[in-house]
N, C-alpha and C positions, 0 to 999 in steps of 0.2 A: 677561616670561617667557611662553612659549607654553603654552597649556593643552593637555594630552594629550587626543587624540580618544578618545571612548568606543568600546570594542570591543563588537560585537554577539555575544552568546553563541549557540552552536550545539550541538544535540544530534544524534547519529548513531545510526540504528537500521537495522542490516543484519545478517543471520545469517552473513555471510562475514567473517572476521577480516581477511583481506587487503584486502577492499573498504573496510572501515572505516579501516584503517591508511592506505590510499592517499587516501581522502577527507580524513582529518585533515591529512595533509601538504599536500594541495592547498589546503584551506580556510585553514590557518594561514600559507600563503604570502601571503595577503592580509591586511594589517595591520588591516583593518576587522572581522575575525572571529577568534574564539577558540572552540575546542571545549571544552565544560565537562562533557560526559558522553556515554556511548555504551552500547549494549547489543545483544543478538542475538535478542531475541524480543519478541512483541507485548505480553504482560502487563507485563513490566519497562519497556517503553517508556512505557506509560500511567502507571505508578507514578512513574517518574523524571521524566517531563515535568511531572507535577503537582507534584512536589517542587521541581524546579529552575526551572520556568517559563522555558525558554530563549527567546530572541528568534526563533530559527528551529529547527525540527525537520526533519531530512532523513530520510525514512522510506521503506524499501523496501516495495513493495507485497506481496511474497510473503515472509512470515516465519513461523516456527513459533509455534504457540499461538493467535494471533489474527492475521488478515491485516492488512496495513498500512492498508487502507481502513477496517476496523472500528476500528483504533487511532485513526485520524483522527477518527472519529465521537466516540470517548470523550474525546479531548484537547479537541476543540472545545466539548464540554459543560462543561469545567472552567473555573474562573476563570483569567484571564490573557490575554495577547495574543500567544501563540506563532503565528508564521506557519509554514505547512507547505509543504515541497517534497517531492513524491513522486518516487522513482526506480524504474526498472523495466527489465528486459531487453527488454520488448516494449510496444508501444502498442496497447491495445485500446480501441475507442470507449466501451464500457460503463464501463471503469475510469476513463477520463478524465472522463466525465460525472459519475460518482458521486463521484470525488475533488473535483471542483469544487463539487458540491452539498453535500458534507460540510464544505467550507471551505478546501481546499487551493488555494493560489494559484500554485504552481509545479509543473511536471511535466517531468522530464528523463530521457531514456533513458540506460542505462548505457554505450552506445557513443558518447555525445556527448563533446565536448571538455571539458577542464577549464574553459576559458574560458566555455563555455555554462552550466555549473553555477554559477560565480561570478556570471555575469550574472543568472541566476535568483535568486540570493540577494540581490543588490543591488536587483533589481526588487521582490521581495516585501517587503523592508524598507522600500522607498519606497512601499508601498501598491499596487503594480502586479501584474499577472498575467503569468507567463512560461511559455511552452511551448517546449521545445527543437525543433530543426528536424524531427526524426523524428516528434514528437508533432503538430506543426502539419500535417505531410503526412497523418497519419492522420485528423485532423479534416477536412481538405479532402476526403479520399477518402470519408469518411462523409457529408459534405454532398452529394457527387456521387451516392453510392449512394442517398440518400434521395429523389433525383429520378427514380430508375428505377422500373419496375413492381414492385409487391409480389411478383410471381412469382419474383423473385430469391431470396426466402426470408430476406432480411435481418431481417425483423421477426418471424420465426417461431422464432428461436432461444430456448431456455429462459433465464430470467434468475434471478439471485440474489435479486431483490426478493421472490420467492415464499417465501424462507426466512427464519426468524428468526435473530437473532444467534447463539443457541446451536446452531441447526441448521447455520449456516455454520461454526462452530468444529468441530463433529463432522465435517462434510464435509471440511474442510481436513485434519484429522488422519487421516481414512480415506484421503484421497488421498496423504498422506505415508507411507502404509504401516503406520500404527499399528493394533494389534489392539484389539478392543472392550474387553478387560480393561484395557489400558494407558490408553485414552481415558477409561474410567470412573474410573480412579485419578487421572488428571491433572485431570479436571473435577469430581471429587468426586461422581460419580453412580454408580448401580448399573449393572451390566452390562445388566440388562433395560431400563433407561431408555435406555442407549446404543443398544441394538437397536431400540427404538421410534423414536428419532431417525433411525437409519439407514433404517428403513422409510419414514418420512415424507419423508426427503431423496430417496429413489428415486422416490417417488410424485409429488411436486409438480412436478418438471421432466420427469417421464415417462422416467426412466432404467431400464434393464433389466439392467445388469451392472456389476461393479466397474470394468471398463475404461471404460465410458461415464461412470461417476461420476468417475473420474480425469480423463478428457478434459474433462468439464464444469468441474471445478475449475481445470484449466489454462487453459481458454478464458476463465474469469471472473477470472483473476489471483490465485487463492488459493494456487497453487503455481507455481513456474517450471518450464517444460519443460526448461530447461537443468540443473535440479537445483540 
């Protein structure tokens, strides 16, 4: 009698229901995988991944509450051996570098083919790293840019590394259009504390308006420009 092959468990984290439904259908078309959980925001992703300890977590970079990159940081600090595949509408060099440093071993753009995502999943389960074609092109472009003169300005753009985790959370919520009072309620802070965080966020990267703040959040992958 043939022994049944073990299925690898998969967790899906994306704030768009249609995306999750489509991913689930695609993933479960491959007999090697089964989806055991899903959610639409950062905090629940951390909690459920700690509870379920899936073999693979597919995480959207831009999610409400806590960005996908910060979610990966938290998951990788937890016991277990969950492999991480990041998905995103766009490939930004800083996102890719930070995702790799945090422990993600797969990065797939949302306009990639289903075959690419399944290939990424098989690769990370096998202990390998996988970048979809669009991501690989971004990395190559970044390598080419790094050989140019610093006058191109590539090294002068503000970075999220200057901000603490709490400051990144407040930044993300501000960029999503949430008011100070709602942010205070969601993060269990006083409105005055939120205002202090907002002031620090503006000062550290040298931002001067809400429009610049939103642009900075989009450029660093905290929110999607597509909404």
